[in-house]
N, C-alpha and C positions, 0 to 999 in steps of 0.2 A: 467551276470549270477553271482546266489547265490550259494556259495558253504558253507556247514558245515563240518567243521574239527575238530577232536578229540583233549582235550586241554591238554592230557600228553605229557609228555616228548618224547616218543617214536613215536611221529609225526612229529617232529619238523626238521628233514631233509628232510623229503617230501614236506613240506610247507615253507621251508626256503628263498627260491628265490620267492615265492609269498608276502613274507614279509620284504624281505630285498635286493632281488637280481633284476635282470632286468626283472623277472616277475611282479613285483608291477603294481598294479592297472587293472590286466587282468581280475580278478573278483572280487565278492563282500565278502569278508571272515565272517566268524563267528565261536567263538569256542565254544562245547559242551562235555558234558561227551558223551560217544558212545550209549547210550542209546538214549539220545537227538538228536544226529546227524541222526538218524535212522527216529526218529518221524519227524524229520523236513523235511527229504525227502518223508516220508509218506503224511505229512499234505500239501505239496507244498510250504513252507516255505523257501525252498532250491532245487536247479534242481540238484546240485550234493553232495553227503555226503561222507566222509571216513566213510562207513558204517560197522557195525560187520557183518561178514559172514553169521551167524543164520539167520539177516535180509535181506541179500540179496537173502536168498531162501524164506524166508516167505514172503517177499513182491513181490518175482519174479522181480528183479531186471537186468538189464544189468550193465556190468562194465568194467572199462579200464584195461586190462588185462596184462599189464607190469609192473604195481608198486603195493603195498599194506605192510601191517605190517606183517611179518612172522616170523617163527624160524624154524633151523633145529635141536633143541636140547633144551636144558634147555633154558627156555626165561625170568626167573629172576622175571618178574613182573607179573605174573599169578599165584597165590600161594594157595593151599589148605590145611588149618591149622584145626587140627582136634584134639577135646581131647580125642578120643577114636580110635580103629582100624579103618582102613578106610570100613571095611566090616560090622562094626559095626554101620555106619552114619544113623540115621533117623530122623536127621533135621539140615537142612544147613540155615544158614544167608548169604544171596549173596551181594555184592556189589549192591547198587541200579543203580549203572551206567553201569551195565555190561549186556550183550547180548549174545554174543558169548560166552563167558567164562561160564555162566551157563549152555548154552545147552551143551558145553564140558564136564562141571563136571559130568553133568547126565549120558552121555553117557559112560564117563571112569567109574563113580560109578558103572553104571547098566553093563556095560559087563567085567568089569575086576575085580568089586570086588562084585557083586551080591547083590546092595542095589539100592534102590530109595525113598531118601529120601525127605521129604515134604521142600519144599521152599518159604524162606520168605527174603524180600527185607528190607535192612537197609543202613544207612549210613557206610562208612569204618572206622569204629573203634573196632580194634580187640576184645580190652577186653568185649565190649557192645555186640558186634556178638557172642561172645562165651558164654557169660552170661547166653543165654538163648537157643543157639542150641549147637549141639554135633560139628559140624563143622563151619568154616567160610571161604568164598570166597574171596579174596581181590585181585584186581586188580590193574594196571597201576602204579601210584606215589605212591599212598598208600601202595602197596606191595614193592615196590623197594626201601622204606624206612624202612621195615621189615630185620631183619637179619636171614635168615630162620636156621642158625645153633645154633643160642643162643636161640632160641623159646622152652620153656617147654613141647612142643606139636609135634606130629606127623606132617609134612609138604610133600607135594607134589607139584613139580614142574610142572604144566600141560604142558608146553611144552614138558618135556623130556617125561612126561608118554603118550602123545600122538604119538611123535616120537617111542617110543617104544613098544606102541600097533601096531601102523600101517606101521611102516618103512618109511612112509613120512613125508614131512614137514606139519606144521599147518601154516594155513593162518588165522589170524585174521580180518583183515578187508581190504577191497578193495575202490577204489572210483567208487561209483555207483549211479545210478539214473535212471529213466525211459529211455527205450531204444531212443527216440526222443531227451533226453538231453544228454546222453551218444554221441550220432550221431554228436551233436552239437557241442560238445567240443574239445577243441585241446590237442590231446593228446601231442603233443611237449611241451607245456608249462608245464606239469606235467612235464614229463622227464628233462624239463631244471631246475624247480625248484626243483627236487630233487638233480640234478647233482650240483647246486648253493650250496644245503645244505653239499654235499659230500666235497665239494672244501674249505667247512669253517665249518667243523668240531670242531676246536678248538675253533672258536668264538661260536659254540653250546655249546661246553662244559663249557667254560668260562660264558655264560648266564645262563646255567644250575646251576651253582653254585651261581650267583649272585639272581637270578631270584626265585629259586626254591630249595635252598641249597643243593643239591647234589656236592658232591666233583665231581671235573674236571675229575678226574681219572675214578671215578666211572660211571660218565655221558658218556665217551668216551668209556669205554669198555661194557659198555650196547649197546650203539649204532652202536657198530661197531662190537661187537662178539655174542650179544645175541639174537638181532632183524637183520631181513634179510627185506628189502626193494624191491628187483629186483625181479620177480617173473617167472621163467622159466617154463618149462615141468612140471617136479616135484611136482614143486609148488601148478600148477593147478590141479596136479591128487590128491594131499592131500586135495584140495578145495572141488573136487569133490565129494571125499570120505566122506568128512565130511558134505557137503550138504545131501547126500545120509543117512546119519545115524541121521543127524537134522529131515527128513523125519517119522523116527520110532518112534522119542518119543510124547506122549501125548499132 
C-alpha cells in the first residue's frame, strides 16, 4: 500500500517507526507538501495520506480516528502575518503547500474579523508574500523558522486563534483515504509507528538539528508542547466543527 506523508517536522513522530523502527517496510512511503498529499490521494497515486482536514471534507474521505496533527492552543507553525490590522486585510498570500490552513484563515478572518480577502498562492517567502499582499499565511517548517516576537508586523498564531474562537482543539491533518483503503489499513501499525517516535524523541530532536537546522530544544518543545498527535473525543469534536465551517466557505 502506498502512503503519502507530509514532509514537515511535525509529522516525524507519526512516521518514525515506519522509517526507523519495527514498522519499516510495511508501506511504500513518499513525502510531500500537505496539498500534494491530498492530490496524491485524490489521483490514486497513494492509497492513504496524511491529508489536510479541509481536503478530508472536500474529498469525503474516511480516516483513522486515533492519530493526527492537532493543537490545543498556540501551534507556533501556522502564522498569519499582516502589514495592516486584521480586520483590514483585503489581499492574502498563502503558502502554496497549504489547504487546511487557508480554510482556517478564511474562516477566522470572516467570523472573527469581518473580512474576506482575495487569496493568492505563493512560495513561503515572507518578504515576497508581503511585497504584493496585505498579509501572508506561512505554515510548517518555514513558519517555525520565524520569530513572531521580533517581526515588525501583526502576527496571529492560528492554533491559538481557533481554540479561543471555538473552545475546541484544532485538527490539521489525519491519516485518510477512500473508505476501502482505510478499512484495509492496519491501525495498529500506525499507532506502533507513533509510539516508536515517542520513545525516540531525542533521536528526532537530534536529526531535526542536523537535517533541518532546528535547535534540539526548539524541535523538542515544538513536538511535545505545541503539537498533539493523539486524538480523543474533544479533538474529533473540533474536527467536526471545522468541517462544518469549511462547508460554509465559497
